[in-house]
C-alpha positions as CSV (number, residue, x, y, z in Angstrom):
1,T,112.2,70.7,110.7
2,G,110.0,69.7,107.8
3,K,108.5,73.2,108.2
4,G,111.8,74.7,107.9
5,V,112.5,72.5,104.5
6,T,108.8,74.1,103.2
7,M,110.0,77.4,104.3
8,S,113.6,77.2,102.3
9,F,111.8,75.4,99.4
10,E,108.9,78.3,99.2
11,T,112.0,81.0,99.5
12,D,114.2,79.5,96.8
13,I,111.4,79.4,94.8
14,S,110.2,82.9,95.2
15,R,114.1,83.9,94.4
16,I,114.7,81.9,91.1
17,E,111.3,83.7,90.2
18,E,113.0,87.0,91.3
19,I,116.1,86.2,89.4
20,T,114.1,85.4,86.0
21,Q,112.7,88.7,86.1
22,K,116.1,90.7,86.7
23,L,117.1,88.7,83.6
24,N,114.5,89.3,81.5
25,A,114.6,93.0,82.7
26,S,116.6,95.3,80.4
27,D,118.3,97.3,82.5
28,T,120.2,94.2,83.7
29,S,124.2,94.3,82.9
30,L,125.9,91.3,81.5
31,E,127.8,91.2,84.7
32,E,125.0,90.6,86.7
33,S,123.3,88.4,84.7
34,I,126.2,85.7,85.0
35,A,125.9,86.1,88.5
36,L,121.8,85.5,88.5
37,F,122.2,82.8,86.2
38,E,125.0,81.6,88.6
39,E,122.5,81.8,91.5
40,G,119.5,80.9,89.6
41,M,121.3,77.5,89.0
42,R,122.6,76.8,92.1
43,L,119.1,76.9,93.9
44,A,117.6,74.9,91.1
45,K,120.5,72.1,91.5
46,A,119.2,72.5,95.5
47,L,115.5,72.6,95.0
48,E,116.1,69.0,92.5
49,K,118.0,67.5,95.3
50,A,115.5,68.3,97.9
51,L,112.5,66.9,95.7
52,A,114.4,64.1,94.8
53,E,115.0,63.1,99.3
54,A,111.5,63.9,100.1
55,K,110.5,61.4,96.8
56,R,112.9,59.0,98.3
57,S,111.1,59.2,102.1
58,V,107.5,59.0,100.7
59,E,108.5,55.5,98.8
60,I,110.3,54.7,102.0
61,V,107.0,55.7,104.6
62,L,105.2,53.4,102.0
63,G,107.3,50.8,101.6
64,E,106.7,50.9,97.7
65,D,109.1,50.0,94.8
66,P,110.1,53.1,92.9
67,R,109.7,52.2,89.9
68,E,106.1,50.7,90.3
69,A,104.9,54.2,92.6
70,E,101.9,56.1,91.9
71,I,102.7,59.7,91.4
72,T,99.9,61.6,93.3
73,P,100.3,65.3,93.2
74,L,100.2,66.9,96.8
75,Q,98.0,69.0,97.8
């Protein structure tokens, strides 16, 4: 399941980048821009939730108090 979450996360990030490019394009209509913005916000909220859940899982595994956890970038 971990690999599926990573793939979905990476796919969602790629889609947000795609949406950003379309929103910056001068030929995107207002209606399309609104739909793209709404999709981007949904994706961003889902990604934020996934990151929060992953952080909680790591904290539980490490048995650390979240307030005292040291943040280390993942490679």
